[in-house]
C-alpha positions in Angstrom: 22.7 -1.0 -7.2 21.6 -2.9 -10.3 21.1 -6.0 -8.1 18.9 -4.1 -5.7 16.9 -2.7 -8.7 16.4 -6.2 -10.0 15.2 -7.5 -6.7 12.8 -4.5 -6.4 11.6 -5.2 -10.0 10.9 -8.9 -9.2 9.0 -8.0 -6.1 7.1 -5.3 -8.0 6.2 -8.0 -10.6 4.9 -10.3 -7.9 3.0 -7.5 -6.2 1.5 -6.6 -9.6 0.2 -10.1 -10.1 -1.3 -9.9 -6.6 -2.9 -6.6 -7.4 -4.2 -7.9 -10.7 -5.8 -10.9 -9.1 -7.2 -8.9 -6.2 -8.7 -6.5 -8.7 -10.4 -9.4 -10.4 -11.9 -10.4 -7.1 -12.9 -6.9 -6.4 -14.5 -6.5 -9.8 -16.4 -9.8 -9.5 -17.7 -8.9 -6.0 -18.7 -5.4 -7.2 -20.8 -7.0 -10.0 -22.2 -9.9 -7.9 -23.0 -8.1 -4.7 -25.6 -5.4 -4.1 -24.1 -2.0 -3.2 -25.3 -2.5 0.4 -23.4 -5.9 0.7 -20.4 -4.5 -1.1 -20.3 -1.6 1.3 -20.5 -4.1 4.2 -17.7 -6.2 2.8 -15.4 -3.2 2.3 -16.2 -2.0 5.8 -15.1 -5.3 7.2 -11.6 -4.7 5.7 -11.6 -1.1 6.9 -12.2 -2.3 10.4 -9.6 -5.0 10.1 -6.9 -2.8 8.6 -7.5 -0.2 11.3 -7.2 -2.6 14.1 -4.3 -4.5 12.7 -2.5 -1.2 12.2 -3.2 -0.3 15.9 -2.1 -3.7 17.3 0.9 -4.7 15.1 2.5 -1.3 15.5 5.9 -1.4 13.8 6.8 -5.1 14.5 6.8 -6.1 10.8 9.1 -3.2 9.9 11.4 -3.9 12.9 12.2 -7.3 11.2 13.6 -5.5 8.2 15.8 -3.3 10.4 17.1 -5.8 12.9 17.4 -9.1 11.1 20.2 -7.8 8.8 22.1 -6.8 11.9 21.9 -10.1 13.8 25.3 -11.6 14.4 24.5 -15.3 14.4 21.8 -17.9 13.7 20.8 -18.3 17.3 20.2 -14.5 17.7 18.3 -14.5 14.4 16.0 -17.4 15.5 15.3 -15.7 18.9 14.3 -12.5 17.1 12.0 -14.3 14.6 10.4 -16.5 17.3 9.7 -13.5 19.5 8.0 -11.6 16.7 6.0 -14.6 15.7 4.8 -15.1 19.2 3.8 -11.5 19.5 2.0 -11.4 16.2 0.0 -14.6 17.1 -1.0 -13.1 20.5 -2.0 -9.8 18.8 -4.1 -11.7 16.4 -6.1 -13.2 19.3 -6.5 -9.8 20.8 -7.8 -8.4 17.5 -10.3 -11.2 17.3 -11.6 -10.5 20.8 -12.0 -6.8 20.1 -13.9 -7.4 16.9 -16.3 -9.9 18.6 -16.9 -7.9 21.8 -17.2 -4.5 20.0 -19.5 -5.7 17.2 -22.6 -3.7 18.2 -20.8 -0.3 18.8 -18.9 -0.8 15.5 -22.1 -1.5 13.6 -23.7 1.6 15.1 -20.7 3.8 14.3 -20.7 2.6 10.7 -24.5 3.2 10.3 -24.7 -0.5 9.3 -26.8 -2.9 11.5 -25.8 -5.9 9.2 -22.2 -5.6 10.5 -23.3 -6.8 14.0 -24.2 -10.2 12.4 -21.1 -10.4 10.2 -18.4 -9.4 12.8 -18.6 -12.5 15.1 -17.8 -14.7 12.1 -15.2 -12.2 10.7 -13.4 -12.2 14.1 -11.8 -15.5 13.3 -10.0 -14.0 10.3 -7.2 -12.1 12.2 -6.3 -15.2 14.3 -4.7 -16.7 11.1 -3.8 -13.6 9.0 -1.7 -11.8 11.6 1.1 -14.2 11.4 1.1 -14.1 7.6 1.5 -10.3 7.7 5.0 -10.6 9.2 6.2 -13.4 6.9 7.1 -11.0 4.1 9.1 -8.8 6.5 11.0 -11.9 7.8 12.0 -12.9 4.3 13.0 -9.3 3.4 15.0 -9.0 6.6 16.8 -12.2 5.7 17.3 -10.7 2.2 15.2 -13.4 0.5 12.8 -11.3 -1.6 12.0 -14.1 -4.0 10.5 -16.2 -1.2 8.4 -13.2 -0.2 7.2 -12.8 -3.9 6.3 -16.5 -4.0 4.1 -16.1 -0.9 2.4 -13.0 -2.2 1.4 -14.9 -5.3 0.3 -18.0 -3.3 -1.8 -15.9 -1.0 -3.7 -14.1 -3.7 -4.3 -17.3 -5.7 -5.8 -18.9 -2.6 -8.1 -15.8 -2.3 -9.0 -16.1 -5.9 -10.0 -19.7 -5.9 -11.7 -19.8 -2.5 -13.3 -16.4 -2.2 -14.2 -15.9 -5.8 -15.3 -19.5 -6.2 -17.8 -19.1 -3.3 -19.0 -15.8 -4.6 -19.7 -17.2 -8.1 -21.5 -20.2 -6.5 -23.6 -18.0 -4.2 -23.3 -14.2 -3.7 -24.1 -14.6 0.0 -21.9 -12.4 2.2 -21.8 -14.8 5.1 -20.5 -17.6 2.9 -18.0 -15.2 1.3 -16.7 -14.3 4.8 -16.2 -18.0 5.5 -14.2 -18.1 2.3 -12.0 -15.3 3.6 -11.3 -17.4 6.8 -10.6 -20.5 4.8 -8.1 -18.7 2.6 -6.4 -17.1 5.7 -6.0 -20.6 7.2 -4.4 -22.0 4.0 -2.0 -19.1 4.0 -1.2 -19.6 7.7 -0.3 -23.3 7.0 2.0 -22.2 4.2 3.8 -19.7 6.4 4.2 -22.2 9.2 5.8 -24.8 6.8 8.1 -22.2 5.3 9.3 -20.9 8.6 10.1 -24.4 9.9 13.7 -24.3 11.0 13.9 -20.6 11.2 12.4 -20.3 14.7 12.6 -21.9 18.1 10.0 -23.2 20.5 8.4 -20.7 22.8 10.7 -19.7 25.7 11.4 -16.6 27.8 15.0 -16.8 26.4 13.6 -15.6 23.1 12.7 -12.2 24.7 16.4 -11.4 25.4 17.0 -8.1 23.6 13.3 -7.3 23.4 13.9 -3.8 24.8 16.0 -2.7 21.9 13.3 -3.9 19.5 10.6 -2.1 21.5 12.7 1.1 21.5 12.7 1.0 17.7 9.2 -0.4 17.2 7.1 1.7 19.5 7.9 5.1 18.0 7.9 3.8 14.5 4.7 1.8 15.2 2.9 4.7 16.7 3.9 6.8 13.7 2.7 4.1 11.3 -0.5 3.8 13.3 -1.1 7.5 13.2 -0.2 7.5 9.5 -2.5 4.6 8.8 -5.3 6.4 10.7 -4.6 9.5 8.5 -5.0 7.4 5.4 -8.1 5.6 6.6 -9.7 8.7 8.3 -11.5 9.8 5.2 -13.1 6.3 4.8 -13.9 6.1 8.6 -15.6 9.5 8.6 -17.5 8.8 5.4 -18.7 5.5 7.0 -19.9 7.5 9.9 -21.7 10.2 7.9 -23.2 8.2 5.0 -25.0 4.9 4.2 -23.1 1.6 3.3 -24.1 1.8 -0.3 -22.8 5.4 -0.6 -19.6 4.2 1.2 -19.2 1.5 -1.4 -19.0 4.1 -4.2 -16.6 6.3 -2.3 -14.4 3.4 -1.2 -13.9 2.3 -4.8 -12.7 5.7 -5.8 -11.0 6.8 -2.6 -7.6 5.3 -3.4 -4.3 6.2 -4.9 -3.3 4.3 -8.0 -2.5 0.8 -6.7 0.3 0.3 -9.2 2.2 3.1 -7.5 1.8 1.5 -4.1 3.2 -1.7 -5.5 6.2 0.0 -6.9 7.0 2.1 -3.9 6.5 -0.7 -1.4 8.7 -3.0 -3.4 11.5 -0.5 -3.7 11.3 0.4 0.0 11.3 -3.3 1.0 14.5 -3.8 -0.9 16.2 -0.5 0.0 15.7 -0.4 3.8 17.7 -3.5 4.7 20.5 -2.4 2.3 20.8 1.3 3.3 20.5 0.9 7.1 24.3 0.8 7.5 25.4 3.2 4.8 27.0 6.6 5.2 24.9 9.7 4.4 26.6 10.1 1.1 26.1 6.5 -0.1 22.5 6.6 1.2 21.8 9.9 -0.8 23.1 8.4 -4.0 21.0 5.2 -3.8 17.9 7.1 -2.7 18.3 9.8 -5.4 18.6 7.1 -8.1 15.4 5.3 -6.9 13.5 8.7 -6.9 14.5 9.4 -10.5 13.5 5.9 -11.6 10.2 5.9 -9.7 9.2 9.2 -11.4 9.6 7.6 -14.9 6.6 5.5 -14.1 4.7 7.6 -11.7 4.3 10.8 -13.6 2.9 9.3 -16.9 0.6 6.9 -15.0 -0.8 9.8 -13.0 -1.6 11.7 -16.2 -3.0 8.9 -18.3 -5.4 7.7 -15.5 -6.5 11.2 -14.8 -7.4 11.7 -18.5 -9.4 8.4 -18.7 -10.6 7.9 -15.1 -14.3 7.8 -16.2 -13.7 5.2 -18.9 -11.5 3.2 -16.5 -14.2 2.9 -13.8 -16.9 2.2 -16.4 -14.8 -0.6 -17.8 -13.8 -2.1 -14.5 -16.9 -1.8 -12.3 -19.7 -1.0 -14.7 -21.9 2.0 -15.0 -23.3 1.5 -11.5 -20.0 2.7 -9.9 -18.9 5.2 -12.5 -19.4 8.0 -10.0 -16.4 6.7 -8.1 -14.1 8.1 -10.8 -14.6 11.7 -9.4 -13.0 10.7 -6.1 -10.2 8.7 -7.9 -9.2 11.8 -9.9 -8.9 13.8 -6.7 -6.6 11.2 -5.1 -4.4 11.1 -8.2 -3.2 14.5 -7.2 -1.2 12.9 -4.4 0.9 10.9 -6.9 3.7 13.4 -7.5 4.6 13.0 -3.9 5.1 9.3 -4.3 8.3 9.5 -6.3 9.9 9.2 -2.8 9.1 7.7 0.5 10.3 10.1 3.1 9.9 8.0 6.2 12.4 5.4 4.9 15.3 8.0 5.5 14.2 8.3 9.2 13.9 4.5 9.5 17.4 3.9 8.0 19.0 6.4 10.3 17.0 5.2 13.4 15.2 8.5 13.8 11.7 6.9 14.2 10.5 9.5 16.8 10.5 12.1 14.0 8.3 9.8 11.9 5.9 9.6 14.9 5.8 13.4 15.2 5.0 13.9 11.6 2.3 11.3 11.6 0.6 13.0 14.6 0.7 16.3 12.8 -0.8 14.7 9.7 -3.6 13.0 11.6 -4.6 16.1 13.4 -4.7 18.2 10.2 -6.6 15.5 8.4 -9.2 15.1 11.2 -9.9 18.9 11.2 -10.0 19.3 7.4 -12.1 16.1 6.9 -14.8 17.3 9.3 -14.9 20.8 7.8 -14.9 19.7 4.2 -17.2 16.8 4.5 -19.8 19.1 6.1 -19.4 21.6 3.3 -18.7 19.4 0.2 -20.0 15.9 1.1 -17.9 12.9 0.2 -15.7 14.9 -2.2 -14.6 17.0 0.9 -13.0 13.9 2.4 -10.9 13.3 -0.7 -9.8 17.0 -0.9 -8.8 17.0 2.7 -6.5 14.0 2.2 -4.8 15.6 -0.8 -4.3 19.0 0.9 -2.9 17.4 4.1 -0.5 15.2 2.0 1.0 18.2 0.3 1.2 20.2 3.5 3.1 17.5 5.4 5.7 17.3 2.6 7.0 20.6 3.8 7.5 19.2 7.3 9.3 16.1 5.9 11.7 18.2 3.9 12.5 20.6 6.7 13.3 17.7 9.0 15.4 15.9 6.5 17.5 19.0 5.9 17.8 20.4 9.4 17.2 17.5 11.8 19.0 14.8 9.8 21.5 17.0 8.0 21.0 15.8 4.4 21.3 17.9 1.3 17.9 17.9 -0.3 19.2 18.2 -3.8 21.4 15.2 -3.3 18.3 13.2 -2.3 15.8 14.7 -4.8 17.2 15.4 -8.3 14.9 18.4 -8.9 16.0 19.2 -12.4 15.5 15.6 -13.6 12.1 15.5 -11.9 10.9 18.7 -13.6 12.0 17.5 -17.0 10.1 14.3 -16.3 7.0 16.2 -15.3 7.2 18.3 -18.5 7.4 15.2 -20.6 4.3 13.8 -18.8 2.2 17.0 -19.2 3.1 18.1 -22.8 1.1 15.2 -24.6 -2.2 16.1 -22.8 -3.7 18.5 -25.5 -2.8 16.2 -28.4 -4.2 13.1 -26.6 -7.4 14.9 -25.7 -7.9 16.0 -29.3 -7.2 12.4 -30.5 -9.6 10.9 -27.9 -12.4 13.3 -28.8 -12.8 11.5 -32.2 -13.5 8.1 -30.5 -17.1 7.5 -29.3 -16.8 4.0 -27.8 -15.5 4.4 -24.2 -13.4 1.2 -24.1 -11.7 2.0 -27.4 -11.1 5.6 -26.3 -9.5 4.5 -23.1 -7.1 1.9 -24.7 -6.3 3.8 -27.9 -6.0 7.2 -26.1 -3.8 5.6 -23.4 -1.5 3.9 -25.9 -1.2 7.1 -27.9 -0.2 9.0 -24.7 2.4 6.4 -23.7 4.0 6.6 -27.2 4.3 10.4 -27.1 5.5 10.4 -23.5 8.3 7.9 -24.0 9.4 9.8 -27.2 9.6 13.0 -25.3 11.2 11.4 -22.2 14.0 10.1 -24.5 14.5 13.4 -26.2 14.6 15.3 -22.9 17.0 12.7 -21.4 14.5 11.7 -18.8 15.0 8.1 -19.8 18.7 7.2 -20.1 20.4 4.4 -21.9 21.1 2.7 -18.6 17.3 2.6 -17.9 16.8 0.7 -21.2 19.7 -1.6 -20.4 18.1 -2.3 -17.0 14.7 -3.0 -18.4 16.2 -5.4 -21.0 18.1 -7.2 -18.2 14.8 -8.1 -16.6 13.7 -10.0 -19.6 14.2 -13.8 -19.8 17.5 -14.6 -21.6 17.5 -17.0 -24.5 19.7 -20.0 -24.1 
């Protein structure tokens, strides 16, 4: 298990670098572009992420499930080639949809400028779709370091090309050209790295395709519905409000990205390694990952909630400080993120249950978003997402217990999680008292945050939330002196 934890940590580190550099790009664009242009830029990615989720279904995830099960190199090459061909074809389809539907999309988003941007932006998915499955190929082959290298390469390409153009001229059309150029560079990287791992196009590569589809379609539909549930608030806000208002909402309407990095990295390592385990072995590994995730997730949730206003003022400037109110609402989802419930269904091959859950979540989200947006404005969209996220947890737990037959307390160490939450909440009064004496917002954020972290880790050690083995693991990640 320690080796899996190390791989997840290295992948998390690479993802953190990617997050940090993407944040720099986002900060620069928020300060260089007008709110109208920033809203348009973020709407382009909302459109792309929605369409790519619809078209790619569960093909990237199927790589992590099937590649570890391939019996020989020939079968492995057929599987990789087939998925590459499908991803490339879907990229062309996505480009065609964006181009042909540019006017209806612009009207739906209350943004006439999109009709002029979308024909150019339609080139982007032609290159980027293939890069989106590269990481899954590497993880399916149990090569997480190659995936980490590509993650860093991709974001560095974005940084130099996109940010370079934005600094030279804050013209949105030129910035979109930069996106396309960066996507092309990443596509070249992927093609070079995959050389020797795939075959030329042939119908022979589609042998065994039915088994992949049987796994991919239910999972893909569930991921699609889940993605729509996540994006629904932004899609509906885009339909009800102006692009400049959407820009503010979209900056705040997110969970803490650091948590997504951690969870995605842990899941990427876990899934290929637990797919063939017994329920008892799976439970032990899963429970250990839940406990470790909580050590970071609970304190991060609290400290960012306490200093959300200062954080947004520091990152995006006073113009976007209103985004902090939406960010604080989304932070209330974080306690759920100590675990990823769908990975249990994926590891046991029960992807149809994931699809059912995602459909329930989408329907609940659509109804609540419509009702609460009409009554509360943009805050209603945030509250709808939080409420539905907590409600669907009940469905997950019932299915894991009764449909899959797992013991919930084996998977979720409740006592340890409650002690961890207590350690995270106890410092709040003392930290608020301390921060009230600091007038300068930047100093208040950093000093107050550091003070909180010190108290939390002291309490976590005393309450045995953090164990000696956790410290040993953390030290093992540090470079060793020769």
